[in-house]
C-alpha positions in Angstrom: 27.3 -108.7 -36.0 27.9 -111.5 -38.4 25.5 -114.4 -39.2 26.4 -118.0 -38.8 27.0 -118.2 -42.6 29.3 -115.2 -42.5 31.3 -116.8 -39.6 31.5 -120.1 -41.5 32.9 -118.2 -44.6 35.5 -116.4 -42.5 36.5 -119.6 -40.8 37.2 -121.2 -44.2 38.8 -118.1 -45.9 40.8 -116.6 -43.0 41.4 -119.4 -40.5 42.0 -122.3 -42.8 39.1 -124.5 -41.8 38.2 -127.3 -44.2 34.9 -126.4 -46.0 33.6 -130.0 -46.3 34.0 -130.5 -42.6 32.0 -127.4 -41.7 28.4 -128.5 -41.9 25.9 -125.6 -42.1 23.8 -127.1 -39.2 26.9 -127.5 -37.0 27.9 -123.9 -37.7 24.4 -122.6 -36.9 24.3 -124.5 -33.6 27.9 -123.6 -32.6 27.3 -120.0 -33.5 24.1 -119.9 -31.4 25.8 -121.3 -28.3 29.0 -119.4 -28.8 27.2 -116.1 -28.9 25.0 -117.1 -25.9 28.1 -118.1 -23.9 30.1 -115.0 -24.8 27.1 -112.8 -23.9 27.0 -114.4 -20.5 30.7 -113.7 -20.1 30.2 -110.1 -21.1 27.3 -109.6 -18.6 29.2 -111.3 -15.8 32.5 -109.5 -16.3 32.0 -105.9 -17.4 35.7 -105.6 -18.2 35.2 -108.3 -20.8 32.9 -106.2 -22.9 34.7 -107.2 -26.1 33.8 -110.9 -25.5 30.8 -110.6 -27.8 32.9 -108.9 -30.5 33.2 -110.7 -33.8 36.9 -111.6 -33.5 36.2 -113.3 -30.1 33.2 -115.2 -31.4 35.2 -116.4 -34.4 38.1 -117.5 -32.1 35.7 -119.5 -30.0 34.1 -121.0 -33.1 37.6 -122.1 -34.4 38.4 -123.5 -30.9 35.2 -125.6 -31.1 36.0 -126.7 -34.7 39.5 -127.8 -33.6 38.2 -129.7 -30.5 35.0 -131.2 -31.9 35.7 -131.7 -35.6 39.5 -132.2 -35.8 40.1 -133.9 -32.5 36.7 -135.7 -32.2 36.3 -134.5 -28.6 32.6 -134.3 -28.3 30.8 -132.5 -25.4 28.6 -134.4 -22.9 25.2 -133.6 -24.5 26.3 -134.7 -28.0 27.7 -138.0 -26.6 24.5 -138.7 -24.8 22.3 -137.8 -27.8 24.5 -140.1 -29.9 24.1 -142.8 -27.2 27.8 -143.1 -26.5 27.4 -142.0 -22.9 24.7 -143.1 -20.6 22.1 -140.4 -19.8 22.2 -141.4 -16.2 25.8 -140.2 -15.8 25.9 -137.1 -13.6 26.6 -133.7 -15.2 26.4 -130.0 -14.4 24.3 -128.2 -17.0 23.4 -124.6 -17.4 19.8 -123.3 -17.7 19.5 -121.5 -21.0 15.8 -120.8 -20.8 12.8 -121.4 -18.6 9.4 -121.5 -20.2 6.5 -121.6 -17.7 3.6 -120.3 -19.7 1.8 -121.8 -22.7 2.4 -125.4 -21.7 -0.8 -127.4 -22.1 0.0 -129.6 -19.1 0.9 -126.7 -16.8 4.4 -127.9 -16.4 7.5 -125.8 -17.0 10.0 -126.6 -19.8 13.7 -125.9 -19.5 16.4 -125.6 -22.1 19.6 -126.9 -20.6 23.1 -126.7 -22.1 26.6 -127.8 -21.6 27.7 -124.7 -23.5 28.0 -126.6 -26.8 24.6 -128.2 -27.3 21.2 -127.7 -25.8 18.5 -130.2 -24.7 14.9 -129.7 -23.6 13.6 -130.9 -20.3 10.1 -131.0 -19.1 9.5 -130.5 -15.4 6.8 -132.4 -13.5 4.1 -130.4 -11.6 6.0 -130.6 -8.3 9.2 -129.3 -9.7 7.3 -126.6 -11.7 5.8 -125.4 -8.4 9.3 -125.3 -6.8 11.0 -123.3 -9.6 10.3 -119.8 -8.1 11.6 -120.8 -4.7 14.9 -122.3 -6.1 15.5 -119.2 -8.3 15.7 -121.3 -11.5 16.6 -118.8 -14.2 18.7 -118.4 -17.2 22.4 -118.8 -16.4 21.9 -120.9 -13.3 23.7 -124.2 -13.1 22.1 -127.4 -12.0 23.4 -130.9 -11.2 21.6 -133.5 -13.3 21.3 -137.2 -13.2 18.7 -139.5 -14.5 17.1 -141.9 -12.0 18.6 -145.4 -11.9 
């Protein structure tokens, strides 16, 4: 498997991406979420076992580059983090990770994603207690909206 830097180099050399537009941090984040998403596809659809293969990952990275960098079509999480979209707008996010142990306050921490960027969320005590009964695990989707 390639590293994010290897994929960046291939995108520049073989796919014609502009080097000055491919920030190393952007590539690292995109690579992380692309591999995560493609792994989920490979697990959900056994016939798509090649979804995690390097050519598929590179194709998805180039797609993200074209959408986000060339067309300036930013995903929801990035628009919210850059304060161009209100955080209270409703969205469906995917649970990327659930961390229940090790929290000093006894509350669970979630990592949520729109598939392109990730954000961390801290559950309150009541929601932390409800997590086992609602089957909150990696890969599950949840409807999110900040209180008004």
